[in-house]
C-alpha positions in Angstrom: 10.4 2.6 -14.7 6.9 2.5 -13.3 5.9 5.5 -11.2 3.0 5.5 -8.8 1.2 8.8 -8.2 -0.9 8.3 -5.1 -3.3 10.3 -2.9 -4.6 9.1 0.4 -7.0 10.6 2.9 -8.5 9.8 6.3 -12.1 8.5 6.2 -14.8 8.8 8.8 -17.7 6.9 7.3 -16.3 3.9 5.5 -19.5 2.1 4.7 -21.2 5.0 3.1 -18.1 5.7 1.0 -18.0 2.0 0.0 -21.5 2.3 -1.3 -20.6 5.5 -3.2 -17.6 3.9 -4.8 -19.6 0.9 -5.9 -21.8 3.3 -7.9 -18.9 5.2 -9.4 -16.3 2.5 -10.1 -15.9 -1.2 -11.0 -15.5 -3.4 -7.9 -12.3 -5.5 -8.2 -11.9 -7.5 -5.0 -11.6 -7.5 -1.2 -8.1 -7.8 0.2 -5.9 -8.4 3.2 -2.3 -7.3 3.3 0.4 -7.8 5.8 3.7 -5.9 5.3 7.0 -6.3 7.1 9.7 -3.7 6.4 13.5 -4.5 6.5 16.2 -1.9 6.7 20.0 -2.0 6.2 22.2 0.8 7.4 24.6 0.6 4.5 21.8 0.6 1.9 20.0 3.8 3.0 21.2 5.7 -0.1 19.8 3.1 -2.5 16.9 1.9 -0.4 15.7 4.9 1.7 12.4 3.3 2.5 13.8 -0.2 3.0 12.5 -3.4 1.6 8.8 -4.4 2.0 7.8 -8.1 2.3 4.1 -8.5 1.7 1.7 -11.4 2.1 -1.5 -10.5 0.3 -4.8 -12.3 -0.2 -7.5 -11.1 -2.7 -11.1 -12.4 -2.8 -12.8 -11.7 -6.2 -16.5 -11.2 -6.9 -16.9 -14.8 -8.1 -15.6 -16.0 -4.7 -12.2 -17.2 -6.0 -9.1 -16.2 -4.0 -5.5 -15.6 -4.8 -2.6 -15.3 -2.3 0.6 -13.7 -3.2 4.0 -13.0 -1.6 5.7 -9.8 -2.9 9.1 -8.2 -2.4 9.1 -4.4 -3.1 11.4 -1.5 -2.8 10.6 2.1 -3.6 12.2 5.5 -3.9 9.3 7.7 -2.7 8.7 11.4 -2.0 5.8 13.7 -1.5 5.2 16.3 -4.2 2.4 18.9 -4.2 0.5 16.9 -1.6 0.6 13.5 -3.3 3.1 10.6 -3.1 5.3 9.9 -6.1 6.9 6.4 -5.9 9.4 4.8 -8.2 8.7 1.1 -7.5 10.3 -2.3 -8.2 8.2 -5.3 -7.2 8.8 -9.0 -7.5 6.5 -12.0 -6.8 8.0 -14.7 -4.6 6.9 -18.2 -5.6 7.3 -21.4 -3.7 6.2 -25.0 -3.9 5.0 -25.1 -0.3 1.4 -24.5 0.6 -0.1 -21.1 1.2 0.1 -19.4 4.6 -3.2 -18.6 6.3 -3.2 -15.1 7.8 -2.4 -15.3 11.5 -0.8 -18.8 11.1 2.9 -18.1 10.2 5.0 -21.1 9.0 8.8 -21.3 9.0 8.5 -23.0 5.5 6.5 -20.2 3.9 8.5 -18.1 1.4 7.9 -14.9 3.3 9.4 -16.4 6.5 12.3 -17.9 4.6 13.0 -14.6 2.8 12.7 -12.7 6.0 15.3 -15.0 7.6 17.6 -14.4 4.5 17.3 -10.6 4.8 18.2 -10.7 8.5 21.0 -13.1 7.7 22.6 -10.6 5.3 22.4 -7.7 7.7 18.9 -6.2 7.3 17.0 -5.4 10.5 13.2 -6.0 10.8 11.3 -2.8 11.2 7.7 -1.7 11.0 4.9 -4.2 10.6 1.7 -3.0 8.9 -1.7 -4.9 8.5 -4.5 -3.6 6.4 -7.7 -4.8 4.8 -10.4 -3.4 2.6 -11.9 -3.3 -0.9 -10.4 -2.3 -4.3 -12.2 -0.5 -7.2 -11.1 0.9 -10.6 -12.3 3.8 -12.7 -10.4 5.1 -15.8 -7.1 3.5 -14.7 -7.4 5.0 -11.2 -7.2 2.3 -8.5 -9.2 3.2 -5.5 -8.7 1.2 -2.3 -10.9 1.8 0.8 -9.0 0.3 3.6 -8.4 0.1 7.4 -4.8 0.2 8.6 -4.5 -1.5 11.9 -3.9 1.1 14.7 -4.4 4.1 12.3 -8.0 3.8 11.1 -9.8 4.1 7.7 -8.2 5.6 4.6 -9.0 6.0 0.9 -6.1 5.5 -1.5 -6.3 6.7 -5.1 -3.4 5.6 -7.4 -2.4 5.9 -11.0 0.7 4.1 -12.4 2.6 5.9 -15.2 5.7 5.3 -17.2 6.0 8.9 -18.5 7.8 11.0 -15.9 7.4 14.4 -17.6 6.3 17.2 -15.3 3.2 17.8 -17.5 2.1 14.2 -17.1 2.5 14.4 -13.3 0.3 17.5 -13.2 -2.3 15.9 -15.4 -2.6 12.7 -13.4 -2.5 14.6 -10.1 -5.5 16.6 -11.3 -7.3 13.4 -12.3 -6.8 12.0 -8.9 -8.1 15.2 -7.3 -11.1 15.4 -9.6 -12.1 11.8 -8.7 -11.5 12.5 -5.0 -13.7 15.7 -5.2 -16.5 13.6 -6.9 -16.7 11.5 -3.8 -17.6 14.7 -1.8 -14.7 14.4 0.6 -12.9 17.3 2.2 -9.4 18.1 0.9 -8.4 18.8 4.5 -8.6 15.0 5.1 -5.8 14.3 2.6 -2.8 12.9 4.4 0.7 13.7 3.1 2.6 11.5 5.6 3.6 8.0 4.8 2.0 5.2 6.8 5.4 4.3 8.2 5.8 7.9 9.6 2.3 7.7 11.3 3.1 4.2 12.7 6.5 5.4 14.1 4.8 8.5 15.6 2.1 6.3 17.2 4.8 3.9 18.5 6.7 6.8 20.0 3.6 8.1 21.7 2.9 4.7 23.3 6.3 4.5 24.9 6.0 5.0 28.6 
């Protein structure tokens, strides 16, 4: 079972951090991601964070692009200030053409799968859109990204298959060491999930 150990933090000066990351890590790609979450009342014990349906487009340094549709479910928690996620993820393939962002099509696999999920009793929940740039250093994936309505964040992630407590502490420290090397304040680290922040924002906007 793959386990993600992830740290995220609020960012004030995205462009300066992007330049700093370019000097400290390998640039991987630019990306856009659109996530729709689906929940089922009878599946909360097994799928506490619901099912995420993602449409993703990556643009690589050579100018090539790749679009992917992914179905993901996680069992996630916050431990010592970082997220720990047990994740299962599947790529959805289809013979139909790719969907351009902002141009949904009823024949796109994401739309078809969304209809299927609603047909078997899932309810559509939070929608999240984000874009940014991905970097890699020593197996740490760093994503500098803007989440629509929430602002700019830095995500640092390591994926492990060894779930021993000693391994968690080691990898958490590696994330924090890299974070500190970017001269960012630890007070900016965010322990809430994006879904919690979006729900809170939605509640504050209700008249």
